[in-house]
Biopython code that builds the backbone (N, CA, C, O; Angstrom):
import numpy as np
from Bio.PDB.StructureBuilder import StructureBuilder

atoms = [
    (1, "TYR", "N", (0.833, -1.115, -0.120)),
    (1, "TYR", "CA", (0.092, -0.142, 0.111)),
    (1, "TYR", "C", (0.964, 1.379, 0.008)),
    (1, "TYR", "O", (0.770, 2.375, -0.689)),
    (2, "PHE", "N", (1.765, 1.123, 0.804)),
    (2, "PHE", "CA", (2.561, 2.329, 0.659)),
    (2, "PHE", "C", (3.250, 2.800, -0.365)),
    (2, "PHE", "O", (3.527, 3.995, -0.473)),
    (3, "THR", "N", (3.713, 1.570, -1.520)),
    (3, "THR", "CA", (4.430, 1.988, -2.473)),
    (3, "THR", "C", (3.427, 2.748, -3.617)),
    (3, "THR", "O", (3.878, 3.327, -4.606)),
    (4, "HIS", "N", (2.384, 2.667, -3.384)),
    (4, "HIS", "CA", (1.196, 3.465, -4.234)),
    (4, "HIS", "C", (1.488, 5.101, -3.928)),
    (4, "HIS", "O", (1.002, 5.837, -4.787)),
    (5, "TRP", "N", (2.067, 5.645, -3.051)),
    (5, "TRP", "CA", (2.163, 6.765, -2.636)),
    (5, "TRP", "C", (3.575, 7.332, -2.793)),
    (5, "TRP", "O", (3.877, 8.507, -2.585)),
    (6, "VAL", "N", (4.470, 6.281, -3.216)),
    (6, "VAL", "CA", (5.796, 6.869, -3.447)),
    (6, "VAL", "C", (5.892, 7.429, -4.945)),
    (6, "VAL", "O", (5.156, 6.889, -5.771)),
    (7, "PRO", "N", (6.692, 8.410, -5.345)),
    (7, "PRO", "CA", (6.843, 8.718, -6.344)),
    (7, "PRO", "C", (7.741, 7.669, -7.311)),
    (7, "PRO", "O", (8.636, 6.992, -6.805)),
    (8, "GLU", "N", (7.404, 7.592, -8.833)),
    (8, "GLU", "CA", (7.842, 6.624, -9.529)),
    (8, "GLU", "C", (9.302, 6.891, -9.599)),
    (8, "GLU", "O", (9.991, 5.897, -9.828)),
    (9, "ARG", "N", (9.833, 7.871, -9.471)),
    (9, "ARG", "CA", (11.244, 8.169, -9.498)),
    (9, "ARG", "C", (11.877, 7.373, -8.271)),
    (9, "ARG", "O", (12.861, 6.711, -8.603)),
    (10, "TRP", "N", (11.573, 7.303, -7.104)),
    (10, "TRP", "CA", (12.112, 6.607, -6.050)),
    (10, "TRP", "C", (12.024, 5.091, -6.361)),
    (10, "TRP", "O", (13.044, 4.411, -6.244)),
    (11, "LYS", "N", (10.981, 4.588, -6.709)),
    (11, "LYS", "CA", (10.738, 3.075, -7.173)),
    (11, "LYS", "C", (11.798, 2.786, -8.080)),
    (11, "LYS", "O", (12.463, 1.773, -7.866)),
    (12, "LEU", "N", (12.124, 3.674, -9.277)),
    (12, "LEU", "CA", (13.035, 3.176, -10.158)),
    (12, "LEU", "C", (14.558, 3.396, -9.622)),
    (12, "LEU", "O", (15.562, 2.803, -10.015)),
    (13, "ASP", "N", (14.467, 4.379, -8.646)),
    (13, "ASP", "CA", (16.162, 4.406, -7.957)),
    (13, "ASP", "C", (16.281, 3.057, -7.121)),
    (13, "ASP", "O", (17.275, 2.352, -7.294)),
    (14, "LEU", "N", (15.313, 2.690, -6.240)),
    (14, "LEU", "CA", (15.492, 1.390, -5.614)),
    (14, "LEU", "C", (15.646, 0.482, -6.508)),
    (14, "LEU", "O", (16.522, -0.335, -6.224)),
    (15, "LEU", "N", (15.117, 0.326, -7.482)),
    (15, "LEU", "CA", (15.014, -0.973, -8.378)),
    (15, "LEU", "C", (16.641, -1.030, -9.014)),
    (15, "LEU", "O", (17.317, -2.032, -9.250)),
    (16, "ASN", "N", (16.990, 0.395, -9.192)),
    (16, "ASN", "CA", (18.376, 0.195, -9.891)),
    (16, "ASN", "C", (19.603, -0.100, -8.767)),
    (16, "ASN", "O", (20.624, -0.754, -8.980)),
    (17, "VAL", "N", (19.273, 0.464, -7.704)),
    (17, "VAL", "CA", (20.064, 0.014, -6.492)),
    (17, "VAL", "C", (20.231, -1.646, -6.247)),
    (17, "VAL", "O", (21.255, -2.267, -5.959)),
    (18, "PHE", "N", (18.761, -2.178, -6.480)),
    (18, "PHE", "CA", (18.683, -3.568, -5.955)),
    (18, "PHE", "C", (19.621, -4.264, -7.067)),
    (18, "PHE", "O", (20.324, -5.225, -6.753)),
    (19, "ILE", "N", (19.608, -3.737, -8.406)),
    (19, "ILE", "CA", (20.161, -4.510, -9.656)),
    (19, "ILE", "C", (21.634, -4.261, -9.535)),
    (19, "ILE", "O", (22.356, -5.077, -10.109)),
    (20, "ARG", "N", (22.180, -3.318, -8.917)),
    (20, "ARG", "CA", (23.426, -3.153, -8.660)),
    (20, "ARG", "C", (24.123, -3.784, -7.772)),
    (20, "ARG", "O", (25.354, -3.782, -7.769)),
    (21, "THR", "N", (23.237, -4.523, -6.737)),
    (21, "THR", "CA", (24.065, -5.019, -5.629)),
    (21, "THR", "C", (24.526, -6.387, -5.637)),
    (21, "THR", "O", (23.794, -7.228, -6.161)),
    (22, "PRO", "N", (25.562, -6.716, -5.164)),
    (22, "PRO", "CA", (25.970, -8.261, -5.598)),
    (22, "PRO", "C", (25.252, -9.282, -5.196)),
    (22, "PRO", "O", (24.339, -8.999, -4.420)),
    (23, "LEU", "N", (25.382, -10.357, -5.479)),
    (23, "LEU", "CA", (24.388, -11.539, -5.847)),
    (23, "LEU", "C", (24.010, -11.899, -4.242)),
    (23, "LEU", "O", (22.874, -12.179, -3.860)),
    (24, "TRP", "N", (25.256, -11.827, -3.349)),
    (24, "TRP", "CA", (25.208, -12.204, -1.878)),
    (24, "TRP", "C", (24.348, -11.249, -1.154)),
    (24, "TRP", "O", (23.833, -11.662, -0.115)),
    (25, "ALA", "N", (24.145, -10.220, -1.475)),
    (25, "ALA", "CA", (23.249, -9.177, -0.938)),
    (25, "ALA", "C", (21.769, -9.333, -1.300)),
    (25, "ALA", "O", (20.846, -9.064, -0.531)),
    (26, "LYS", "N", (21.629, -9.822, -2.625)),
    (26, "LYS", "CA", (20.306, -9.970, -3.134)),
    (26, "LYS", "C", (19.570, -11.110, -2.423)),
    (26, "LYS", "O", (18.364, -11.105, -2.177)),
    (27, "ILE", "N", (20.568, -12.239, -2.073)),
    (27, "ILE", "CA", (20.193, -13.540, -1.248)),
    (27, "ILE", "C", (19.727, -13.121, 0.058)),
    (27, "ILE", "O", (18.647, -13.455, 0.546)),
    (28, "LEU", "N", (20.740, -12.247, 0.695)),
    (28, "LEU", "CA", (20.423, -11.898, 2.195)),
    (28, "LEU", "C", (19.190, -10.978, 2.212)),
    (28, "LEU", "O", (18.530, -11.008, 3.250)),
    (29, "ILE", "N", (18.838, -10.283, 1.365)),
    (29, "ILE", "CA", (17.530, -9.272, 1.182)),
    (29, "ILE", "C", (16.456, -10.125, 1.005)),
    (29, "ILE", "O", (15.436, -9.867, 1.644)),
    (30, "THR", "N", (16.470, -11.174, 0.208)),
    (30, "THR", "CA", (15.592, -12.057, -0.244)),
    (30, "THR", "C", (15.325, -12.908, 1.172)),
    (30, "THR", "O", (14.216, -12.792, 1.694)),
    (31, "ILE", "N", (16.051, -13.521, 1.622)),
    (31, "ILE", "CA", (16.079, -14.202, 3.020)),
    (31, "ILE", "C", (15.546, -13.528, 4.223)),
    (31, "ILE", "O", (15.056, -14.117, 5.185)),
    (32, "LEU", "N", (15.693, -12.104, 4.083)),
    (32, "LEU", "CA", (15.418, -11.430, 5.180)),
    (32, "LEU", "C", (13.657, -10.890, 5.070)),
    (32, "LEU", "O", (12.881, -10.708, 6.007)),
    (33, "MET", "N", (13.431, -10.746, 3.737)),
    (33, "MET", "CA", (11.991, -10.491, 3.446)),
    (33, "MET", "C", (11.283, -11.685, 3.774)),
    (33, "MET", "O", (10.361, -11.621, 4.588)),
    (34, "VAL", "N", (11.619, -12.833, 3.209)),
    (34, "VAL", "CA", (10.811, -13.894, 3.635)),
    (34, "VAL", "C", (10.729, -14.308, 4.910)),
    (34, "VAL", "O", (9.721, -14.889, 5.312)),
    (35, "PHE", "N", (11.799, -14.053, 5.708)),
    (35, "PHE", "CA", (11.616, -13.982, 7.314)),
    (35, "PHE", "C", (10.589, -13.228, 7.864)),
    (35, "PHE", "O", (9.786, -13.731, 8.650)),
    (36, "VAL", "N", (10.532, -11.829, 7.450)),
    (36, "VAL", "CA", (9.666, -10.887, 7.953)),
    (36, "VAL", "C", (8.273, -11.138, 7.707)),
    (36, "VAL", "O", (7.436, -10.989, 8.598)),
    (37, "ILE", "N", (7.916, -11.597, 6.278)),
    (37, "ILE", "CA", (6.677, -11.867, 6.091)),
    (37, "ILE", "C", (6.315, -13.031, 6.683)),
    (37, "ILE", "O", (5.114, -13.111, 6.940)),
    (38, "TYR", "N", (7.136, -14.155, 7.039)),
    (38, "TYR", "CA", (6.758, -15.545, 7.727)),
    (38, "TYR", "C", (6.289, -15.165, 9.133)),
    (38, "TYR", "O", (5.277, -15.674, 9.615)),
    (39, "GLN", "N", (7.110, -14.171, 9.855)),
    (39, "GLN", "CA", (7.079, -13.676, 11.111)),
    (39, "GLN", "C", (5.579, -12.964, 11.443)),
    (39, "GLN", "O", (4.805, -13.232, 12.362)),
    (40, "SER", "N", (5.465, -12.096, 10.508)),
    (40, "SER", "CA", (3.933, -11.463, 10.587)),
    (40, "SER", "C", (2.963, -12.434, 10.050)),
    (40, "SER", "O", (1.855, -12.291, 10.567)),
    (41, "TRP", "N", (3.034, -13.405, 9.149)),
    (41, "TRP", "CA", (1.776, -14.301, 8.865)),
    (41, "TRP", "C", (1.692, -15.381, 9.909)),
    (41, "TRP", "O", (0.575, -15.898, 9.910)),
    (42, "SER", "N", (2.500, -15.875, 10.778)),
    (42, "SER", "CA", (2.517, -16.837, 11.816)),
    (42, "SER", "C", (2.068, -16.456, 12.947)),
    (42, "SER", "O", (1.627, -17.230, 13.797)),
    (43, "ALA", "N", (2.167, -14.718, 13.109)),
    (43, "ALA", "CA", (1.956, -14.582, 14.507)),
    (43, "ALA", "C", (0.359, -14.588, 14.917)),
    (43, "ALA", "O", (-0.532, -14.111, 14.215)),
    (44, "ASP", "N", (0.181, -15.215, 16.174)),
    (44, "ASP", "CA", (-1.225, -15.370, 16.394)),
    (44, "ASP", "C", (-1.817, -14.055, 16.759)),
    (44, "ASP", "O", (-1.119, -13.293, 17.428)),
    (45, "LEU", "N", (-2.943, -13.711, 16.427)),
    (45, "LEU", "CA", (-3.710, -12.448, 17.024)),
    (45, "LEU", "C", (-4.252, -12.550, 18.246)),
    (45, "LEU", "O", (-5.025, -13.473, 18.503)),
    (46, "GLN", "N", (-3.942, -11.685, 19.084)),
    (46, "GLN", "CA", (-4.349, -11.633, 20.433)),
    (46, "GLN", "C", (-5.785, -11.277, 20.553)),
    (46, "GLN", "O", (-6.184, -10.272, 19.964)),
    (47, "PRO", "N", (-6.584, -11.982, 21.240)),
    (47, "PRO", "CA", (-7.911, -11.466, 21.344)),
    (47, "PRO", "C", (-8.178, -10.236, 22.009)),
    (47, "PRO", "O", (-7.417, -9.774, 22.859)),
    (48, "PHE", "N", (-9.305, -9.658, 21.623)),
    (48, "PHE", "CA", (-9.615, -8.413, 22.513)),
    (48, "PHE", "C", (-9.946, -8.838, 23.872)),
    (48, "PHE", "O", (-10.625, -9.829, 24.143)),
    (49, "ILE", "N", (-9.360, -7.923, 24.814)),
    (49, "ILE", "CA", (-9.149, -8.605, 26.194)),
    (49, "ILE", "C", (-10.540, -8.637, 26.842)),
    (49, "ILE", "O", (-10.778, -9.439, 27.745)),
    (50, "TYR", "N", (-11.486, -7.749, 26.379)),
    (50, "TYR", "CA", (-12.860, -7.568, 27.126)),
    (50, "TYR", "C", (-13.726, -8.749, 26.337)),
    (50, "TYR", "O", (-14.892, -8.850, 26.721)),
    (51, "PHE", "N", (-13.354, -9.543, 25.412)),
    (51, "PHE", "CA", (-14.006, -10.663, 24.985)),
    (51, "PHE", "C", (-13.558, -12.065, 25.772)),
    (51, "PHE", "O", (-13.914, -13.166, 25.349)),
    (52, "GLN", "N", (-12.822, -11.916, 26.839)),
    (52, "GLN", "CA", (-12.432, -13.041, 27.567)),
    (52, "GLN", "C", (-13.123, -13.293, 28.656)),
    (52, "GLN", "O", (-12.677, -14.056, 29.513)),
    (53, "PHE", "N", (-14.377, -12.653, 28.781)),
    (53, "PHE", "CA", (-14.884, -12.867, 30.065)),
    (53, "PHE", "C", (-15.981, -14.146, 30.031)),
    (53, "PHE", "O", (-16.547, -14.501, 31.065)),
]
sb = StructureBuilder()
sb.init_structure("model")
sb.init_model(0)
sb.init_chain("A")
sb.init_seg("    ")
for serial, (resi, resn, name, xyz) in enumerate(atoms, 1):
    if name == "N":
        sb.init_residue(resn, " ", resi, " ")
    sb.init_atom(name, np.array(xyz, "f"), 0.0, 1.0, " ", f" {name:<3s}", serial, name[0])
structure = sb.get_structure()
């Protein structure tokens, strides 16, 4: 959602930076992104406290 509001120039600059990074950095970035997505997906939602009566 956030990228919808970012200017196109910023997106192109970020893409160019990613393209120029070495392979080991791309692999590390990919692993970190998968880890963050997995952590947010597998986190249990805490029920609203007042519904536990």
